[in-house]
N, C-alpha and C positions, 0 to 999 in steps of 0.2 A: 751369434751372427750379428747382433746389434752393434752398430759402430763400424762394421766392415763396409767397404765400398766395392761393389761388384762391377767388373769390367772397367774400373777406373771412372765410373759415371754414376752409379746408383748407390747412394749412401743409405744403409739400412738404419732407420730411426727407432722403430718400435714394432713389436709383433702385434698384429691386429686380428689374427684368426689362424685357422689351420684345420686339417683333417687327417685321415689316415695316410694320405698320399703325399701331402705337401704342407708347408707352412707359409703363411702370408704375412708380409711385413709392409708397413708404411715406410716409404723411402723418398729421398729427394733426388731428382734428376739434376745433377750438378751442371750439365750442359745447358739445359733449357730452364733451369731454376723453377721447377714445379714439383709437386708431390705426385708420386705414382705408387701403385701397389705392385710388389714383387712376390711372385709365388715361387718358392724354392723347393725343389724335389727333396724328399726325405733321403737320408744317406743310404738306407737299406735298398733303395731302388737304383742307385747311381751306377752300379756295376753290372746291371742287366742290359747288355747292348741292344737287344731287341726292344726292350722297354723304352730305352732312351731314344732310339730312332723313331719309334711311333709317337713318343711324347713330343718330340720336336716337329715331326711332320704334321701331326694334328693341331699343334699350337699355331703353326704357320698357316694352316688351312683356316683356322678360326679367325686369324688376323684379316682374312679377306672380307669379313663381315663388317659393314660400317652402317650403324643405325643408332638413333638417339636412345633406344631402349636396350641396347646390347653393349656390355662392357668392352671397350676397345682394347685390342692387343697392340702394344707399341713395339715390343722387341722380344727376341728370344736369344739366350746366350748361355755360355758355359765358362766357368773359371775353375781350372783344375778339375775336380770331380763334382763340382757344384753346378747343377743345371737349373736355370731359372727362366721365368716368363715375366715380362714387364707389362703391366696392364694399367688401365685408367683407375685412378684412386677415387672411390666413392665415399664421401663423408656422410655416414648415416648408419643404418642397421640393416641386417637381413630380415626377410619376412618371417622367418621362423622365430626370431626374438620378439618381433611385434605380435605375432599370434600368441606366444606364451604370456606376454605381458597384458594384452588388451582384448583377446578374442572372447566372445564373437565380435567381429568388426561391424560397423554400420554398413548397410547395404550399399550406399553410394561410394564409400571408401573401397570396399571389396571389389565392386564393379569397375571402379576407376583403375585399380591395380591390375585386374584381370584383362582389361582392354589393352593396357600397355604391354602386357606379356603376349597377348595375341598379336599385336603389331610386330613385336620382336620375332615371334615364331613365323609369321607370314614372310618376313624378310629372309629368315634362315631357310625356310622351306623353298622359297623362290630360288635360292642359291643351292638347292639340292643338299642341304645339311639338316639332319634330324638330330635334335638335342638328346633325347632318350633318357634324360635325367632331370626333368622338370620337377622341382620340389622347393619348398620355402627357403631351404638353406642356400639355394642358388639364385635367389631373387633378392637383389639389393635395393633398398629404398633410401634415396638421398635425402638430406635435410630439406631440400627444395621440393620434395614430393616426387621426383623423377624416379621411375622404376627402371632398373637395369638387370638384364638377364646375363648370367656369367657361366663359366665352365662349358662353353661350346667345344665339343670335340676332345676335351682333355681326358674324359673317362675311358676312352678307347685304349689308352696306354696301359690299363690294368690287365695283367695276364694271370693265368692260373697259378703261377708261382708266387704271386703277390696278393691275390685276392683274400686269402685267409689271414693275412697279416694286418689288414685294415679293419677298423671298426665302423667306418662310415659307409662302406659298400653295402653291407647287409641292411642297414637302415633304409636304403632307397627302395626296398621291396614294398614299402607301404604306398608307393606312388606308381607301381608297375601297372601297365596295361595287361589285360589277359594274354594277349599274344606275346608280350614281353616275358610274362611269367612262364609261358610254355617254351620259350627259347627259340621261337621262330622269328622270321624276318619282321621287322617293325618299320612303320612308315610315319607319315605326318600325323595320322589319326592317333597314333600311340602317344605323341606329345599332347594332343588335345585331351585324351583320357587323363593324363597326369595333371593337366591344368584344371580339369574338372574336380579332381581330388583336392588340389590346392584351394580352389574356390569353396568347396565343401568345408574344408578345415577353417578357412577365414570366417565363414558364416556361422559355423557351429562350435568352433573351438576344439574339435576333436577329429580324429581320423575315421574314415568309414570302416576300415578293416583293421583289427588288432588280433594278435595271436601269440602263442608261446614260442614260436620259432619262425624263421623266414619262410620255410616250406608251408607252414600252416596258413600264413598270411597269403602266400601265393595261391594256395588252393581256394581261399575265399574270393580272391579276384576272379578265379575261373568259374566258380559254381554257386557262390552265395550272394543273395541280395544284401544291400546295405540299408540301414535305417534312413528313411527319407529325411531330408534336411529340415522340413517344417515341423516334423515330429520332435526334433531336437531343439529347434529354435522357432517358435511360432511367429516371430517377427519377420521372418524371411518372406519377401513378396513372392507370390506364386510364379510370377514371370522369371524371377531369378532361380527359383527351384527348377523350373522347366529347363533352363540352360544347363544346370548342374546334371540333371537326369539325362539329358541328351548327350552331353560330353562324356558321361561315364557309362554309356551303354556297353555291355560286354561284347556285343556284335559290332565290329568296326563299321559295317555298312549303315548302321543306325545312328552313327555319330555325325557331327558336322563334317562336311566335305573338305573344309579348309579352315585355317585360322582366321582368314578374312571373313568367312561366313559367320563364324562364332563372334567375331568382333562386331559385326553389324547387328547381331542379335543383342549383344551387350549394350550397344549404343542406345537402343530404344527401350530396353527392358524396364527402366524406371519412369517411363512416361505414364501419366495418370491412367490413360486408357488401357495400359497393359498390366498394371499392378495386380489386378484380380482376374486375370485371364484364366481360362479352364486349365486344369492339370493336363499335361501332355501324356497321351497313352500310346503304347506300341503294341503291334500285333504279337510280338514274341512274348509279351507279358502273359498272354493267355496260355502259353505253352510252358510256363515256368515249372508247374507241378510235374508235367511230363518230363521236363529236362532233368529233374532231380533223380529220375530212375535211369537216365541214359548213362552210357559209359563216358567218363570224362577223359579228354585227351591227356596223354602222358606228359609229365613235366620232364624235360630232357635232363639227363644226368649232368650235362655241362651247364645247367642253368646259371650257376654261380659265375661262370666265365662271361655271362652276358648281362649280369646285374647292372653293371655300369658301362654297357656297350656304347660305342662312340656315335657321334654324328656322322652319318655315312650318306653317300649318294645312292639313289635307288638302284643304280647299276651294280653297286657293290653288295646289295642285299640278296642277290640271287644265289649266293654261295650255298644257301640252305637247300636249294632245289637242284643242285648239280649231281646228286647221287645217281648212279646208273641203276638200271633195273635189277642187276645182279645184287648190288649192295642193298637195295630195298628188300629183296627177298631174304637176305641174310638177317635183316633186322625185324622181320615180321613177328617171329616167336618172342624175342625179348621184349618187343613193344607191347604185345598182347599181355604178356606176363606182368610187365610194369604197370599197365593200365589196371589190370585186375588188382594188383597190390595196392595201388593208390586208392582205388574205390573201396577196398576192404578197410584200409586205414581210415579213410574219410568216414565210413559208416561207423567204425569203432569209436572214433573221436566224437561223432555226433551222439552215439548211444551213451558214451560215458558222460558227456556234458549234459545230456538230457537227464540222466540218472542223478547227477549232482544237483541239477536244478530242482529235482523232486525231493531229494533227501537232505540237501544242505539247509542248515538253520541260520537265522539271522544272529550274528554275533557282533559285539563292539569292535570297531577297528582301532587297534592301538595307535596312539599318537607317538610317532618316532622322530618328530622334528627335533633337531639338536643332537640326535644320536649319531655315532659313527655308522658309515654305510653298512658294514658287515653286521654290526649289532642290530641295526634296524631290520635288515633282511631276516635275521634269526628270529626277532620278535614277531614279525608279521607271519613268517612261515609257521612258527609254533602256534600262532592263533588260527592257522588254517587258511591263510590268504596266499595268493600267488603274486609274484613280483613281475611287473611288465618289463620286458626286455626290448630295446635297450634302456638302461637308466639314463635320465637326462642329467647332464652335467652343466652347471651354470656358473660363470665367473662371479666371484664375490669380492666386495671391497675389503672386508675384514679377513685377514689371514687366519684368524681363529676359526672361521667357518669352513676352512679347507678340509674336505673329506667328511663333513657333517651333512646330514639331511636337512635341507632348508625348506622343503615343501613336499607334500604328498597328496595324492588324490584320496577322496573318501575319508578325510580326517574328521574326527569327533562325531562320527555317525555310526549307525548300525548297518551292516551289510551282510549279504549271504556268505557263508563260509566257502572259500575257494574263489571269491571275487578277485579280479586283478587290481593291484595297487601300483600306481605309477609313482616312483620316487624321483625327486630332484635333489641332487647332491652338489654342495658347494665346491667350487674349484678355484683355488687361488690363481690370480693372474700371474703370468710369467712377466715379471717386472724387470725393466732395464736398470743398470746401475747408475747412480748419480755421477755426472761427469765432474772432473776436477776443474774448478773455476777460479781458485785462488791465483792471484798474479795477473789475471786478465783484467781488461778495462770493463767497467760495469755494462756498457752497451754491448760489447762482444759477448759477455756472459748471458745477457738477456736474449740475444739473437740465437745463441746455441740452445738455450732452454726452449724457446719458441719453436725451433725446428724439431724438437722432440715432442711437441704437442702441448707444452705447458702454457696455460692462459697467463698473459703478462700481468693480469690483475692479481694473480696468486704469487707474484714475485715481490717480496717486501725488502726494500733497501733500508739499511741501518748504518748511519754515518758515525765515524769516530776520528779524532785527531791522530795522525800517524805521520811518520817521516816519509812514507811512500808517496808516490805521485798521486795527486787528487783523482778520485774515480777508480783507483785500483781496488779489486776485490781482495780483502784481507782474510775473510773467513766465510764459511757457508754452512747452512743448516737446511737439509740433512748433509752430512759429510760426504766426501767423494767415495764412490764405490758402494754406498748404501743403496739398497733397493728402494725404488719409489715409483709411484704411478703418475706419469706425466699428464695424463688426460683427466685425472680425477679432480673434481671441484674441491675436494677436501685437502688436496696436496698444497701446502704452503711452503715456499722456499724463501729463506732469509739470507740475504747477501750483505755482509758487513763490508762497507767501502770506506776508503780513506778520504778524509776532508783535508788532507795535507797537515802540516805542522801548525799547532795553535800559535797565534800571534798575539802580542800585547804591547802597550805603549812602552817606549824606552824610559828607563829610570832617569830621574834628575840627580846626578852625582856631584855637580858643582856645588862647592861650599861644604861638602862632607870631608871628614878626615879620611886619610888613606884606608884605615882599618874599617871605618863605616862603609866606605865605597866597596871594598872587597866583600864584606858580609852581604850587602845588598845584591851584588852580582851573583854570588853563590846561591842565594835564596831563590833567585829567578831563573836558575839553571842556565845562566849565561857563562861565557868563557872569557876570563881576563887574559887578553893576549899579551899586553905589555904596559908597563908603567914608566912614564917619562918624568924626570925630575928637572925642573927649570926654575930659575929665579923669577920672582914676580913682585912688582910694587904693590899690586892690588890685593894679593891673597896672602894670608899668614902662612908661615912655614907649616908644612904637613897637610894642608888642605888642597882639595882638587879644584883647579881653576879652568880645566878644559877636559872634554870627553869626546869620544867617537864610538858609535853614532852620537851626533851632537844634539839633535832635536829631541826633546823629551816626549813629543807626541808621535815621533816616528815609530811605526809598527815593526816589531822584531819578533823572531821566533826563538825557541830554546836552542842553545848551543851557539847563538850568535857571538862572534868575537868582539870584545870591547877593549878600547884603549883609553887610558886616563893620563892626565898631566897633573903632577903634584908639585906644589910650590916648595922650593928649597930655601926660601927666605928672600930678603931683598938682594938686588944685584950688588956687585962689589963696589960700584961707584955711588951707591946711595949715601946720602948725607942726612943725618938726623939733627934737627935743631929744636931745642926746647926753649920756649919763649914765655914771657909773662905779659898779658894784656890787661891794662888798667882802664877801667870805665867808671864814669860818675853818673849819678841819676840826673834827670832833667832839672830837678830842684832838690838841692841838698836837704835831706831829711824826709823827702817824700818818695814813695816807691816808684820805680821805673822797671819795665820789662826789658831785659837785656838778652840779645842773642848774638853769639859769636860763631862764625863759620870760617872754614879754611879750605883752600885748594892746594894740593901738592901732588907729588908723583903718584900717590895712591888713589886720587880721585878729586872731584870738583865739588865745591859747596858742601863740604862735610860739616855737619853741625857739631860744634864742640861744647858750647855753653848755651843754655836756655834757662835764665834765672831772673828773679825779681830782687832788685837791690834798693836800698834807701840811702846809701852812702858810697863813696868811691871805693871800688873793689878791684883787686887784681886776680886774673884767672890764668892758669898755666895752659899753654898750647904747644903740642908737639907736632912738628912737620917733618916729613920725609921728602927730601929734595933730590932731584936728579939733575945732571948737567944740562939737560935740554928743556927743563921746565921750571919756571920761577914760581915760588909759593905766593899765596895771597891770603891775607886775613881780612875778613869783612865783619863790621860791627853794626848791629841794628839795635835801635832803642825805641821802645814803645811802637814797634812795627814800622819804624821809619829808618831808612838808610842813614847811617851816621858817618861811616868812614871806611875806606879800604886801604890797606897798607901791603906793599909787596915785600916778599922775603926772598932774597937772592941766594943762589947756590954758592957764589963766591963770597969774598969777605967785604962786600960793600957795607956801608953804614946801615944799621938797623934803625927804623923810624923811631922818633922820640916816644911815640905812644906805645911802642912795642919794645920791651927790653928783654935781654937774655935772662933766662931763669937762673936762679941761684944754684950753684952746684950742690948736689945732694938733695935738692928738693924733688927731683924726679928720679926715675930709674930707667936704665936701659940694659939690655942684654947683649953684650958684645958678641956673643956666640951666634945670635940670630941675624944680625946685620952689621955691617961696618958703619957705625954712626959716630958723629962728632958733636961736641957741644961748643958752640962759638959765642962770641960776644962777652961783654963784661957781666959780672954778677949783678943781679937785680934784687931789690929788697923784697922780702916775703910779706912785709907788713903793708897791706893796702891802705892803712890809715895814713901813712906818710904821704900818699898821693904822688909819689915820685914817678915822673913820666906819664902821668894820668892823661886821659882824654877828656877834654872839657866840651860841653855842648856848644 
């Protein structure tokens, strides 16, 4: 059912409880955007028309109750063969769980809880509704301490055809009033008797009546006294014990007249002047010994049909008194025989138990914690002990404890043979499957997990570079469909999310050869989209002189497309001129620092010579000229400008200080660029000083 949406409105998120009749789920009301509890009828009851009609009628009647201490009924519905009731969601625990974990409770806490239950019952009784199933399982305690009474009127839907199929119905017999056990009409005081047992259990940690079967427990409600609370727990104030004793009187006339009267008594019971008040006595207490010899009223054969009888109006209770005189006469003999049989059985049980108490010996109680349930029962039975029915089943965090005994009464002690042993058996939670979150955005995945009850602090993000959109869930631990406990503090969920593609600065490809550039692009997982080949004055043939993306600091990601421009050599109209520049020192025979620079189509102020000379010397200079740029040779001596001479693209005269280089003294590769050598031959012997530059 988890993940289904009932009525197009209630999305079932997680199972939070259940019993023999129904399962309870935490759900989200999609219309009002709030959490609710949805009680869904078990499938085996859905085809009983009479059952379903009563279920719906009683649920609607309970919805008429509006009180801070009563769980509100919001809606009743049906989808196909699924019948459900929508209720207020209480974030907390039921009183039965609190008693198992912490009983006996402090007096002030137990009294506070009982006062709120009284307030709820007073409201219900005022509206002519009797609960008839007050027990810790039906008392919810919110995390804010607010007490909520639930299951008003629902029990009436149980019929004789379904009563034997449930395990929760029989358990309610521990909280029956004597009149309820006899199967006669019950009223407001029956609820107060049950509340007295709840208060007794909160203050002592145990039930007043236990037995081997529901019938034996019912008999004890009718005829046996219970152990007084202060004998079990001496810390109970006398005033609180007095309230328990009055609420649990077997004679309804000796109980509180109303829930309001009991509530007023609870409000003052912890005042200092009342804590040590005298123990309350009743006239009927003096007759108890005589009562033991009296005939006990018969328990009706249809008692089980009333074990979880509904909240009813007083006018509806009179159905037990509608028998005609004729019908009464027909039942006289069977009733007398039934009473005699019950008395004989009671005497027999009392005699056997008395005999056991006399003859039984003290024997060590086997420790069966960690054993499988059946094996534990066999061990204890072989040792001579009895197993308390019903066994307590408690949800466990670790699946390994499923079906194993996790607690027992009377452990590691010596007890009388035949003593009852209460077993607590682990029951694995019915866990929902992990939803598929991959492909969702991280925020959407977290929202979905929170709706299932996962604490956001237990969701751990883990980022990695990926080509998916940033924030996309790439992986999850646990995987989809794996069972997990969304409400457990131990549940940790890891979501791997995309950081987007990893970026890095663009490579510097200019000045690299084509082969070097291709290798660098491949190493960085980039894509070479296109290579353009163009002539260039400034870049040697085969080197990269332009790229896109162009900025070396620009951030790029893997698979980015790159374009490069590779020099194919000088343009067709380029002209190469090889010249000789003759320079003399400032003083012949003394050293001077000479620097020769040139500007041409390949660049400006390019240093050609930087040398120290002591005599007139000639230096070769090669210029690449273009039609639209005149070359220039600049000479510096001892850091001082000496002279500049232009070199023209056409056939103008070359300055005297600059002479054409002698053919064969330099080299040029006609295949690289269309160059020419112009001018007359110049001597290679600088000693001759031909065409020299004088200071």
